[in-house]
Each structure stands twice: as structure tokens, then as C-alpha cells.
C-alpha positions in Angstrom: 3.5 -46.9 13.8 0.4 -46.1 15.8 -1.4 -42.8 14.7 0.3 -42.7 11.4 -1.4 -42.5 8.0 -0.7 -41.0 4.6 -2.8 -38.0 3.4 -2.4 -35.1 1.0 -4.3 -32.0 2.0 -4.8 -29.2 -0.6 -6.2 -25.8 0.1 -7.4 -23.5 -2.7 -7.2 -19.8 -1.9 -9.3 -17.4 -4.0 -8.3 -13.8 -3.2 -9.8 -10.5 -4.4 -7.6 -7.4 -4.7 -8.5 -4.6 -2.3 -5.9 -2.3 -3.8 -3.9 -2.3 -7.1 -1.3 -5.1 -7.3 2.2 -5.1 -8.9 4.3 -8.1 -9.6 7.5 -7.0 -11.2 8.9 -8.9 -14.2 12.4 -9.0 -15.7 11.8 -5.6 -17.4 11.5 -2.8 -15.0 7.9 -1.6 -14.7 6.4 -4.6 -16.4 4.2 -7.2 -14.8 5.2 -10.9 -14.9 3.2 -12.6 -17.7 2.9 -16.1 -19.1 3.2 -17.2 -22.8 -0.3 -15.8 -23.5 0.7 -12.3 -22.2 -1.5 -12.8 -19.2 -0.3 -11.7 -15.8 0.8 -14.5 -13.5 2.1 -14.7 -9.9 4.8 -17.3 -9.5 4.5 -19.8 -6.7 8.0 -18.9 -5.3 6.8 -15.3 -4.9 3.6 -16.4 -3.1 5.7 -18.6 -0.9 8.1 -15.8 -0.1 5.2 -13.6 1.0 3.6 -16.4 3.1 6.8 -17.4 4.7 7.8 -13.8 5.5 4.4 -13.3 7.2 5.2 -16.2 9.6 8.0 -14.0 11.0 5.4 -11.8 12.5 3.7 -14.5 14.5 4.6 -16.6 17.6 5.7 -19.8 15.8 6.6 -23.3 16.9 9.5 -25.3 15.5 6.9 -27.4 13.7 6.3 -24.5 11.3 9.9 -24.7 10.1 9.6 -28.4 9.5 6.6 -27.7 7.2 8.1 -24.6 5.4 11.7 -25.9 5.4 14.9 -23.9 6.1 18.0 -24.1 8.1 17.9 -24.9 11.9 20.7 -26.0 14.2 23.1 -26.3 11.2 20.7 -28.7 9.5 18.7 -28.0 6.3 15.1 -29.1 6.4 13.3 -29.6 3.1 9.8 -27.9 2.8 6.8 -30.3 2.8 4.6 -27.6 1.4 4.0 -27.2 -2.4 2.6 -23.8 -3.6 1.3 -23.5 -7.1 1.6 -20.5 -9.4 -1.2 -17.9 -9.0 -3.7 -17.5 -11.7 -4.7 -13.9 -12.2 -8.1 -12.8 -13.5 -8.4 -9.1 -14.5 -10.3 -7.2 -17.2 -7.4 -5.0 -18.1 -3.8 -4.2 -17.3 -3.4 -0.5 -16.2 -0.3 1.7 -16.3 0.7 4.3 -13.6 2.9 7.2 -14.5 5.2 9.0 -12.1 7.9 11.7 -12.2 11.3 11.7 -10.5 11.8 14.6 -8.2 14.9 16.9 -8.3 16.0 16.8 -4.6 17.5 20.3 -4.6 14.4 22.0 -6.0 11.6 19.7 -4.8 10.1 19.8 -8.3 9.8 17.3 -11.1 12.8 16.5 -13.2 12.4 17.4 -16.8 12.1 14.3 -19.1 12.3 11.9 -16.2 8.9 10.2 -16.2 8.5 6.6 -15.5 5.6 4.1 -15.8 4.8 0.7 -14.4 2.0 -1.8 -15.0 -0.4 -3.0 -12.4 -3.6 -5.0 -12.1 -6.6 -3.1 -10.7 -8.6 -3.4 -7.5 -11.2 -6.2 -7.9 -8.8 -8.6 -9.7 -8.9 -12.3 -8.6 -5.9 -14.4 -7.7 -6.2 -18.2 -7.3 -3.5 -20.6 -6.0 -3.2 -23.8 -4.1 -1.2 -24.9 -1.1 -0.6 -28.6 -0.7 1.1 -30.7 2.0 1.6 -34.5 2.5 1.1 -35.4 6.2 1.7 -38.8 7.9 0.6 -38.0 11.5 -2.3 -36.1 13.1 0.2 -33.7 14.6 1.5 -32.7 11.2 -2.0 -32.3 10.0 -2.8 -30.0 12.9 0.4 -28.0 12.3 -0.4 -27.6 8.6 -4.0 -26.5 9.3 -2.7 -24.0 11.9 -0.4 -22.4 9.3 -3.3 -22.1 6.8 -5.4 -20.5 9.6 -2.6 -18.1 10.3 -2.4 -17.0 6.6 -6.2 -16.8 6.5 -6.1 -14.4 9.5 -3.4 -12.4 7.9 -5.5 -11.9 4.7 -8.6 -11.0 6.9 -6.8 -8.3 8.9 -4.8 -6.9 5.9 -1.4 -7.6 7.5 -0.5 -10.2 4.7 0.1 -8.5 1.4 1.3 -9.5 -2.0 3.7 -7.9 -4.6 5.6 -4.7 -4.8 4.8 -1.0 -4.3 3.4 -1.9 -0.8 4.6 1.4 0.6 2.4 3.2 -1.9 -0.7 1.4 -0.8 -0.5 -1.6 -3.2 -0.7 -5.3 -2.3 -3.9 -5.6 -0.1 -6.0 -8.6 -0.7 -8.9 -10.4 1.0 -10.1 -14.0 0.9 -13.1 -14.4 -1.5 -13.2 -18.2 -0.8 -11.2 -20.9 0.8 -11.7 -24.6 -0.1 -10.0 -27.8 0.9 -9.5 -31.3 -0.7 -8.2 -34.4 1.1 -6.8 -37.5 -0.5 -6.3 -40.3 1.9 -4.0 -43.1 0.7 -5.6 -46.0 2.5 -5.4 -48.5 -0.4 -3.9 -49.0 -3.9 -7.2 -47.9 -5.4 -7.1 -44.6 -3.6 -3.5 -44.0 -4.8 -4.5 -44.8 -8.4 -7.5 -42.4 -8.1 -5.2 -39.6 -7.0 -2.7 -40.2 -9.8 -5.2 -40.8 -12.7 -8.5 -39.2 -11.6 -7.6 -36.3 -9.3 -10.4 -34.1 -10.7 -13.0 -36.5 -9.3 -12.1 -35.5 -5.8 -13.8 -32.1 -5.4 -12.9 -29.1 -3.3 -15.2 -28.4 -0.4 -15.7 -24.9 1.3 -13.8 -24.5 4.6 -16.5 -23.7 7.0 -14.9 -24.6 10.3 -12.7 -22.3 12.4 -9.0 -22.9 11.7 -6.7 -22.3 14.7 -4.0 -19.6 14.0 -0.7 -18.6 15.6 -0.9 -15.4 17.6 0.6 -12.2 16.2 3.7 -10.9 18.1 3.4 -7.7 19.9 2.4 -4.8 17.6 5.5 -3.4 16.0 4.0 -0.7 14.0 2.7 2.9 14.5 -0.2 4.2 12.5 -0.5 7.9 11.9 -3.9 9.4 11.0 -5.2 12.9 10.6 -8.8 13.7 9.7 -9.7 17.0 8.1 -11.1 18.7 5.0 -10.3 20.4 1.7 -12.6 23.4 2.1 -11.3 25.3 -1.0 -11.0 22.3 -3.3 -8.3 20.0 -4.5 -7.3 19.1 -8.0 -4.9 16.6 -9.7 -4.1 15.9 -13.4 -4.1 12.2 -14.2 -4.3 9.6 -17.0 -7.4 7.5 -17.2 -7.7 3.8 -18.3 -7.8 4.9 -22.0 -4.6 7.0 -21.6 -6.5 10.2 -21.8 -5.3 13.2 -19.8 -8.1 14.2 -17.3 -8.4 17.0 -14.9 -10.1 16.6 -11.5 -9.6 13.7 -9.1 -9.5 10.0 -9.7 -12.5 7.9 -8.6 -12.8 4.4 -7.1 -16.1 2.8 -6.2 -17.8 6.2 -6.6 -15.5 8.0 -4.2 -12.9 10.6 -5.1 -9.3 9.9 -3.9 -5.7 11.1 -3.9 -3.4 8.1 -4.6 -1.0 7.0 -2.0 2.0 7.5 -4.4 1.2 11.3 -4.5 1.0 11.5 -0.7 4.2 9.6 -0.4 6.0 11.9 -2.9 4.8 15.0 -1.1 5.8 13.8 2.4 9.1 12.5 1.2 10.0 15.9 -0.3 9.0 17.7 2.9 11.1 15.4 4.9 14.0 16.0 2.5 13.7 19.8 3.1 13.7 19.2 6.8 16.8 17.1 6.7 18.6 19.7 4.6 18.2 22.1 7.7 20.2 19.6 9.8 22.7 18.2 7.2 23.0 21.5 5.2 24.8 20.8 1.9 25.6 17.2 2.4 23.3 16.0 -0.4 24.6 12.4 -0.3 23.8 12.1 3.4 20.4 13.7 2.9 19.4 11.1 0.2 20.7 8.2 2.3 18.5 9.3 5.2 15.5 9.9 2.9 16.0 6.4 1.3 16.2 4.9 4.8 12.8 6.1 5.6 11.0 5.9 2.3 13.0 3.2 0.5 14.3 3.1 -3.1 14.5 0.6 -5.9 17.0 -1.6 -3.9 15.2 -1.6 -0.5 11.7 -1.2 1.0 11.0 1.9 3.0 9.9 2.0 6.7 6.6 3.8 5.9 3.5 2.5 4.2 1.1 5.1 2.7 -2.6 4.9 2.0 -5.0 6.7 -0.4 -6.7 9.8 0.9 -10.4 9.1 0.1 -12.9 12.0 0.1 -16.0 10.2 1.6 -18.3 13.2 0.9 -16.4 14.7 -2.0 -18.3 17.0 -4.4 -17.4 19.1 -7.4 -17.2 22.8 -6.7 -19.8 24.5 -8.9 -19.0 27.9 -10.4 -21.7 30.4 -11.6 -20.9 31.8 -15.0 -22.9 34.0 -17.3 -24.4 32.2 -20.3 -25.0 34.5 -23.2 -27.4 32.0 -24.9 -29.7 31.7 -21.8 -28.9 35.3 -20.8 -28.5 34.3 -17.1 -25.9 32.8 -14.7 -25.8 29.0 -14.7 -23.8 26.6 -12.4 -21.0 24.6 -13.9 -19.0 21.7 -12.4 -15.9 22.9 -14.4 -13.7 25.8 -13.3 -12.4 27.8 -16.3 -9.1 29.6 -16.3 -7.5 31.8 -18.8 -3.8 31.4 -19.7 -1.8 34.6 -19.2 1.3 35.7 -21.1 3.9 36.3 -18.4 5.8 38.9 -20.5 2.8 41.1 -21.5 0.3 40.2 -18.7 -2.4 39.8 -21.3 -4.5 36.7 -21.9 -3.8 34.3 -24.7 -6.5 34.1 -27.3 -8.5 30.9 -27.0 -6.2 29.5 -24.3 -8.8 28.5 -21.8 -8.2 25.7 -19.2 -11.1 23.6 -17.8 -10.8 21.5 -14.7 -12.9 19.9 -12.0 -12.1 20.9 -8.4 -13.4 18.8 -5.6 -14.0 19.6 -1.9 -14.8 17.3 1.0 -13.4 15.6 4.1 -10.6 13.0 4.0 -8.1 11.2 6.2 -4.3 11.2 5.8 -3.0 7.8 6.9 0.5 6.2 6.9 2.1 3.4 9.0 5.5 3.1 10.3 6.4 -0.6 10.3 8.9 -2.8 12.0 9.5 -0.5 14.9 11.9 -2.0 17.5 11.1 0.5 20.2 9.1 3.6 21.0 12.4 5.6 20.7 12.2 5.8 16.9 13.9 8.6 14.9 11.3 8.5 12.1 8.4 9.6 14.3 9.3 13.3 14.5 9.6 14.0 10.8 6.2 12.4 10.0 4.5 14.3 12.8 6.3 17.5 11.6 5.1 17.2 8.0 1.5 16.0 8.9 1.3 19.0 11.2 2.3 21.4 8.4 -0.2 19.7 6.0 -2.9 19.9 8.7 -2.4 23.6 9.1 -2.7 24.3 5.4 0.9 25.2 5.0 1.7 22.4 2.5 -1.0 22.1 -0.1 -1.8 18.9 -1.8 -2.3 18.0 -5.5 -2.0 20.4 -8.4 -2.6 24.0 -9.2 -1.6 24.9 -5.6 -0.4 28.3 -6.7 -4.0 29.5 -7.1 -5.1 28.3 -3.7 -6.1 24.7 -4.3 -5.2 21.7 -2.1 -5.1 23.3 1.3 -6.0 20.8 4.0 -7.1 21.6 7.5 -7.1 19.1 10.4 -7.4 19.2 14.1 -5.2 16.5 15.5 -2.7 13.7 14.6 -3.4 10.3 16.2 -0.8 7.7 16.7 -1.9 4.1 17.4 -0.2 0.7 17.6 3.1 0.4 19.5 2.7 4.0 20.5 -0.6 5.8 21.4 -0.6 9.6 21.3 -2.9 12.4 20.2 -1.1 15.6 19.1 -3.1 18.8 18.5 -2.5 20.6 15.3 -1.8 24.0 16.8 1.2 26.3 17.6 0.6 26.2 21.4 1.0 22.7 22.6 0.2 21.5 26.1 3.2 20.9 28.4 2.7 17.1 28.0 2.7 17.3 24.2 5.7 19.5 24.3 7.6 17.0 26.3 6.6 14.2 24.1 7.6 16.1 20.9 10.9 16.9 22.5 11.7 13.2 23.0 10.8 12.5 19.4 12.8 15.5 18.2 15.9 14.4 20.3 15.7 11.0 18.8 15.5 12.4 15.3 18.4 14.8 15.9 20.7 12.0 17.2 19.9 10.0 14.1 20.7 13.0 11.8 24.2 13.2 13.4 24.9 9.6 12.5 26.4 10.3 9.1 
């Protein structure tokens, strides 16, 4: 048939992690590993993420013919092969969390959990291969590759679990292609017996991509500062308890998991005012927004990075030098609550950091602007931005207060809401609409 030929095209993706990555294994909290106890990402997991991403673009029927699936009561086999992903990382890290007691909003005793993850900067390499017999099939395959490439570039295509906690972001480090054209028996033998002789070449040309569908997310952001300092206790890579803030690429940050836990609990308190003592309904509503172990949540959270963060220095008298000297550690004395006296030798040292930061979260898969989850997120961010809900640890001594000026909504909805008690009439009407949608949703129990 005219225009037909036989060719196998193989693309090799080399990705670099822009955030921690988690690929769950058979044991809860453990990464998937191979026989050498090295993390691995199975090809079916990669294929699931790639196929799911195509649901967010304006696709033609030819995409289904490549990826396979059911259409018009007919099952089409996939023509694309996806290899397992090889993972390169220096070390596997563990993250610790604590379950929250809903009724108290505090940590449950003896209910900590841990899960493994590979750190930012890790490398994942995998191949996507397709056999094409017409120029149209080749164009369709290249267009799908271009779509995935664009998804990685704009951070809309993610891998693994814990994505609502800021995990799963990757970027393309390199993209290479190899073509095997079966124009003769010699070429076929070369592919079977000497495949390594055919080298991959960098993809330099532009690859056409399918357009993304209309934006279906709303991004919330709030800039501000921690003028009095913020603090958090955490475990470092050597499993040592440290006091201060975690650092990444030289910048202090509060992890997305902590921000999610804080906002989740504040929304739970808000829901309790509408649903009163109906604990089951409250937890169902909370899980609907933030997810649970069985289902993803509707909100993705990001780390709060302090771009100009610095340790708060305290002047203390040094008896050896007989003068006041500056220290980057704040020192506290433990007090006996019964006697009101200090414990002998019970001194706590910690680093407190001040600086500017941005709270950011994204409400995904919004079907319309009339969304019941908008109001609770605005409500909690407003309270955080007014310093009413402190962040981090040691909040009882005044740490963690954050002060912002406005909450910006972008994407499907574009709004700017001032963080103040006296709103403009336009803002008041907008908030009423969001509130009414939230109230109607609360009644649906």
C-alpha cells in the first residue's frame, strides 16, 4: 500500500525530580524496589500517569488507537510499549507524620506514621516505544510525545503519590530518540541482534503537542511575612532530631504536608460549626476536600519557601567574655507547671527563622466557578494572613504568626481578596456567593 513502511521509534526520557517522589509498594509507606533493594518505577505506573494526562488535552481518536482502550464497544490494543523506570538517587529518605485527633485538633498519642521517598534531584529514566506503519501513525505518536514533553515542562504532568502534599513534580533533563527502519532483512537482523549499535540522538526539533483543555483549576496564593519568627521540629537525613526549619537549595521552607495538615484541621473546625456533632459527616466532607488513603483530595499544596529567611539572633550575656554576644540559637528554660520554678539544667535550644514567604495551593478539576471548596480555603487563608492561625511549632510563645495583604485566585477564577475585616461591596458580594455554595454543600449530608 502506498505510503506504508515499517518503523520502530523509541524515545528515551531522562527526568529530574523537582520535588520529593513517592511510589508506593505492597507494604504501606515503603517504596517499590527491585531485587537489589533499589527503587524502581514500574512501566504500568508510568503508563497510567501518561494516559491520565491525555485526559486533560484536546485529543483525537488516533490517540486512543496508540494507547489502546475501549471505543464503540470495541477494545483496541495499545501500540505503545513503556519500559520500567530506572531510578538514580543517593539515598532513600523517610518522612514522619502524626495522625490528628479530629475532636481536639491535636496529634493523637502513639499514632505516628512514616513513608519512604526519593529526594529532589533524583533521576528517572524510561523509554516509550511504538511501531508505526504509516506516516500518519508516526505523526500521531510524535504528537503524543510532544504533549507529554509539554506536560513535564509546565509541571502539569506528575508522577507517583502524595501529589496533594507537593510531591511528584519532575522536569525533562534530556529527551532522545532512536529509529529502526525495517527496509531489508539486514535491518531486521540488526534490530534483533545488534540493537545497541543504533544510538539515541537528542531531540532538537519542536514536537507538535495537543492543546490543553480550558483551565479547570484555581490557584490560591498569599504573600506575606513571618516577622516574629517561625520554628519547626524535624528529623534530618541521619534521623537526628533538629530544631529550626528545613532547608532546600540553601532556602528555608515549611513542607507542604505541614501546611495541608494545618489547613485541613481549620476547615474541620469550620465544618463543625455547620454540622455540629455529626462527626461522621464532618470527616466525610473533610476527606472529600483533602482526600484520604482511598482517594485523592481536590487540593494540591506547595512548600512555603522563605526566600530571604534568616535566623533570629538573640543577645545574651557571656560570662567568659564579660559582654553581650549574638547567638543564632534561642534558649528557653523548662518550667515546672506545679511549682512555677525552673527545672535544673533543662534548657531548650532552637533556631527561629524570620522572612517572607508565599502560601500556595491549587484546587483541581473544577467543573465550574460555583465550587463549594472555594470559601473554606479563602476563610482559612484569611485567618492565617491575619496572624490568627500561627504556623509551625512553639506557637504558644508567639512564633509562627504570618501576615499577608491579599489572597489571589487565578486560573478558572480570577479574584483578588484583601485580608481585612472591612471588605469592599464587590468583594462582599463575591464572598457571599462562595459562602452560599459552601453552605448548600454542607446541607448535603
